[in-house]
C-alpha positions in Angstrom: -12.1 -15.5 -17.7 -12.0 -16.1 -13.9 -12.3 -12.8 -11.8 -13.2 -12.1 -8.1 -16.0 -9.7 -8.2 -17.2 -7.4 -5.5 -21.1 -7.8 -4.5 -21.7 -5.2 -2.3 -20.3 -4.9 1.3 -19.0 -8.3 2.7 -19.9 -10.1 -0.6 -17.8 -11.8 -3.0 -17.4 -14.2 -5.4 -15.1 -15.8 -8.2 -16.7 -16.0 -11.3 -16.4 -16.4 -15.0 -16.5 -12.8 -16.6 -15.5 -11.6 -20.5 -11.9 -11.0 -21.5 -11.3 -7.4 -21.5 -10.7 -5.4 -24.7 -8.7 -2.0 -25.9 -11.0 0.8 -25.6 -8.9 3.4 -26.1 -5.0 4.2 -28.1 -3.2 4.5 -24.8 -4.3 0.7 -23.3 -2.9 -2.5 -22.7 -4.4 -6.0 -22.1 -2.5 -7.6 -19.4 -2.2 -11.5 -18.5 -1.7 -11.3 -15.2 0.8 -13.9 -13.9 0.6 -12.8 -9.9 -1.7 -10.6 -8.0 -2.4 -10.1 -4.1 -4.8 -8.6 -1.7 -4.9 -5.3 -0.1 -5.8 -4.0 3.1 -8.2 -1.3 1.1 -9.8 -4.2 -0.5 -10.7 -5.1 2.6 -12.1 -1.5 3.2 -14.1 -2.0 0.2 -15.3 -5.0 1.4 -16.7 -3.1 4.6 -18.4 -0.8 2.6 -15.7 2.0 3.2 -15.5 2.7 -0.2 -18.2 4.4 -2.2 -16.7 4.6 -5.5 -16.6 1.0 -5.8 -19.9 -0.4 -7.3 -21.1 -3.5 -7.0 -19.9 -5.7 -9.8 -16.6 -4.6 -9.8 -13.4 -6.7 -9.9 -11.2 -6.2 -7.5 -7.5 -5.7 -7.3 -4.9 -3.1 -8.1 -1.8 -5.0 -7.5 0.3 -7.7 -9.6 3.1 -8.4 -12.5 2.1 -10.2 -15.8 2.6 -10.5 -19.9 1.2 -8.0 -21.8 -1.0 -9.2 -24.2 -2.0 -6.5 -26.3 -1.6 -3.0 -26.9 -3.6 0.1 -28.4 -2.6 2.3 -31.4 -0.8 5.0 -29.3 1.3 2.9 -27.2 4.9 2.7 -28.3 6.9 2.1 -24.8 5.3 -1.6 -24.7 4.7 -4.7 -27.4 3.1 -8.1 -26.6 5.1 -10.4 -24.5 6.8 -7.6 -22.6 6.7 -8.5 -18.7 5.1 -5.6 -17.2 4.8 -4.6 -13.2 1.1 -2.8 -12.9 1.2 0.4 -10.9 -1.9 0.5 -8.3 -2.2 4.1 -9.5 -3.1 4.9 -13.1 -1.9 8.3 -14.8 -2.1 9.9 -17.7 0.9 12.3 -17.4 -0.3 15.4 -19.3 -3.3 16.8 -16.8 -2.4 19.6 -14.1 -2.2 17.4 -11.5 0.2 14.9 -13.2 2.0 17.7 -14.3 2.4 18.5 -10.4 4.1 14.8 -10.2 0.4 14.0 -7.9 -0.3 11.0 -9.7 -3.0 10.0 -7.4 -5.2 12.7 -8.5 -4.9 12.1 -12.2 -7.9 13.8 -14.0 -8.5 10.3 -15.9 -6.9 8.0 -13.5 -5.6 8.0 -9.9 -6.7 4.6 -8.0 -8.9 3.5 -10.2 -8.4 -0.3 -11.0 -10.1 -2.3 -8.8 -12.0 0.4 -7.9 -13.7 2.8 -10.8 -12.8 0.1 -13.6 -12.3 -3.5 -13.3 -8.8 -4.2 -11.5 -6.2 -7.5 -11.3 -7.6 -10.0 -9.5 -8.8 -11.6 -12.6 -7.0 -13.7 -15.6 -6.6 -10.8 -17.5 -6.8 -6.8 -16.7 -6.9 -3.7 -19.1 -4.8 -0.7 -17.9 -5.4 2.7 -19.4 -2.5 5.2 -19.9 -0.2 2.2 -20.2 3.2 4.2 -20.6 2.8 5.6 -17.5 1.4 3.4 -15.6 3.1 0.1 -16.3 6.8 -0.4 -15.4 9.2 -2.7 -17.4 10.2 -6.0 -15.2 13.6 -6.2 -15.4 15.1 -10.0 -16.8 16.6 -10.4 -13.0 13.4 -9.4 -10.8 11.8 -11.8 -8.7 7.8 -11.5 -10.0 6.9 -11.8 -6.3 9.3 -8.8 -5.4 7.6 -7.1 -8.1 4.2 -7.3 -6.7 5.3 -5.8 -3.4 6.3 -2.6 -5.6 2.8 -2.2 -7.1 1.2 -0.8 -3.9 2.4 -1.3 -0.2 6.2 -0.5 -0.6 5.4 3.0 -2.4 2.7 3.5 -0.3 4.4 3.2 3.1 7.6 4.6 1.6 5.8 8.0 -0.2 2.6 8.3 2.5 4.7 7.8 5.6 8.3 8.2 5.5 8.7 10.9 2.5 5.7 12.8 4.0 6.5 12.0 7.9 9.9 13.8 6.7 12.1 11.0 8.7 15.7 12.1 8.9 19.1 10.4 9.8 19.2 10.4 13.7 15.1 10.9 14.2 12.6 9.3 16.2 9.8 7.6 14.2 6.8 5.7 15.6 5.1 3.5 12.9 1.2 2.8 14.6 0.3 -0.5 13.1 2.6 -3.3 12.3 1.1 -5.0 9.2 2.0 -4.3 5.8 1.9 -0.9 5.3 3.4 -0.5 8.2 6.5 -2.7 7.8 6.8 -1.3 4.6 7.3 1.9 6.2 9.6 0.5 8.5 11.8 -1.1 5.6 11.8 1.9 4.1 12.7 4.6 7.0 15.7 2.9 7.4 16.9 4.7 4.3 17.1 7.7 6.4 18.9 6.0 9.5 16.6 7.3 12.3 18.0 6.9 15.4 15.0 5.2 16.9 12.1 3.4 14.9 9.4 2.1 17.8 6.2 0.3 16.3 3.4 -0.2 17.9 0.6 -2.8 17.4 -1.8 -5.1 19.4 -0.4 -8.3 17.5 2.7 -9.9 19.2 3.5 -11.6 16.3 4.0 -8.9 14.1 5.7 -7.0 16.6 8.1 -9.8 17.0 8.7 -9.5 12.6 8.8 -6.1 13.2 12.0 -6.5 15.2 13.6 -8.9 12.8 12.7 -6.1 10.0 14.8 -3.6 12.0 12.3 -2.0 14.7 14.6 -0.7 17.9 11.4 -1.0 19.8 8.1 -2.6 19.9 5.3 -1.6 22.0 2.0 -3.8 22.4 -0.6 -1.0 23.1 -3.4 -3.3 24.4 -2.8 -1.9 27.7 -3.7 1.9 26.6 -0.4 2.8 27.8 1.6 2.8 24.4 2.0 6.8 24.7 3.6 6.7 28.3 6.4 4.0 26.7 7.0 5.8 24.3 7.2 9.2 26.3 9.6 7.0 28.2 11.7 6.1 25.2 12.1 9.4 24.1 13.0 11.0 27.5 9.5 12.5 27.9 9.9 14.6 24.4 7.9 12.4 22.1 8.7 11.5 18.5 9.6 13.7 15.2 7.5 11.2 12.9 4.0 9.5 14.2 3.0 7.1 11.1 -0.3 6.3 11.3 -0.5 3.3 9.3 -3.5 1.2 10.0 -7.4 3.9 9.2 -9.4 3.4 12.7 -9.6 6.4 14.9 -7.7 4.4 17.9 -4.4 4.3 16.1 -4.6 8.3 15.1 -5.3 9.0 18.6 -2.2 7.4 19.5 0.1 9.4 17.1 -1.5 12.7 18.7 -0.4 11.4 22.0 3.3 10.7 21.0 4.2 12.8 19.0 6.7 15.5 20.1 7.0 19.5 19.5 7.5 20.2 15.8 6.9 17.0 14.7 4.5 15.5 11.8 1.8 13.0 12.0 2.2 11.5 8.4 -1.5 9.5 7.9 -1.1 6.6 5.3 -4.4 4.4 6.6 -7.6 4.5 5.2 -10.2 6.1 6.9 -13.7 4.7 6.8 -15.2 6.7 9.5 -14.4 10.1 11.6 -11.7 10.4 13.7 -11.1 13.4 16.8 -8.7 15.8 15.8 -7.6 17.2 19.6 -6.6 20.7 18.5 -6.8 21.5 22.1 -3.6 20.0 22.9 -1.7 20.5 19.6 -2.7 23.7 18.6 0.7 25.3 20.2 3.1 22.3 19.6 4.2 23.2 16.0 2.7 19.9 14.5 2.0 19.0 11.0 -0.6 16.9 9.9 -0.2 15.3 6.4 -2.5 13.2 4.3 -1.4 11.3 0.9 -2.5 8.8 -1.9 0.0 7.0 -3.0 1.6 8.7 -6.3 3.9 5.8 -7.2 6.8 8.6 -8.5 9.2 6.3 -6.3 8.8 2.9 -8.0 11.3 3.2 -10.3 13.7 4.1 -7.5 12.3 1.5 -5.1 12.9 -1.0 -8.1 16.7 -0.4 -8.4 17.0 -1.1 -4.5 15.5 -3.8 -4.7 17.5 -5.0 -7.9 20.5 -3.9 -6.2 19.6 -6.0 -3.0 19.3 -3.3 -0.8 16.2 -4.4 0.5 13.7 -7.6 0.3 10.3 -7.3 0.1 9.4 -10.5 -0.2 10.1 -11.1 3.4 6.6 -9.5 3.6 5.5 -12.4 1.9 3.5 -15.2 4.5 1.1 -17.3 2.0 0.8 -18.6 -1.1 -2.9 -19.2 -3.2 -3.6 -19.7 -7.1 -6.8 -17.7 -8.3 -8.6 -20.6 -8.1 -8.0 -20.5 -4.3 -8.6 -16.6 -4.0 -11.8 -16.9 -1.9 -9.3 -18.7 0.7 -6.8 -16.4 0.3 -9.5 -13.4 1.2 -9.8 -15.6 4.3 -6.9 -16.0 5.4 -5.6 -12.0 4.8 -8.9 -10.9 6.4 -8.0 -13.3 9.5 -4.4 -11.7 10.2 -4.7 -12.2 13.7 -5.1 -15.8 13.8 -3.5 -16.9 10.7 -0.5 -14.4 11.0 -0.6 -13.7 7.4 1.1 -10.5 6.3 0.8 -10.5 2.5 -0.3 -13.2 -0.1 0.9 -13.8 -3.4 -2.1 -15.2 -5.9 -0.5 -17.5 -8.8 -2.7 -16.7 -11.4 
């Protein structure tokens, strides 16, 4: 089969690999129909994710059709259309019983990281019954791809961890796919202000279309001043970091108001400065999280009901044969204006 293989920092190739086989009773083999590229894949290619070894097939998102199941799988059968969660969960271990699926002792974020992933013609899914979601007949596949990772990530790690409430003020630092997913799902709670901060005017324009009440280009280094002006000098109730670089985490510290929550979503590959000398007395909470995908069934219902349209995040389409071009496009989003790309397998 064809697969996109990681060969160490900065190196990747589309090549032939053996088709995966059932290894345990809870496995399923899924024939991929659509997948995508995540910002985390770019972090892997930068060398930021030490757990991903050279030779790994990348990808942890997508939809497909079940080709085969292990003897222990009863909830799915060959021919079923499924949504693949980016998090693998056994449902039985200590962390799964605490609904922290991202820390499953035999799962978590392993697809495209510790085991071969979804940017291929076929993928093996361990713990299939608690990792796969049935694809309703009426659901659009491209919309479901957005439910594999970015929509639950923006919602769980940003909106829920950030304790967004009706009438509150929210600053989202980073108007990429994750930041925009947080923007879309924050509106479930009717905050009074959603301020989007980014360096890219195109993405800020998209944010306005998606419902941001204010946008700020931070290129002049005065984003914090602008936020303070918008909030009467108080700062925001929730600051969502959606990039994963020191500068954006610093902005969150600069704009958060007393009693507020900084919700980190971004994947950080280098250390950041924590200014406790300024924050220690301000009743600030800082949260971190890897998505657990516990909200995927709920988000699926909102998509089916037309309450949210995640296909608005999709800007480019490619085939698996063109996945190297897809990476080039996605990796140079400032030039290509790419948000999410869909790869048809």
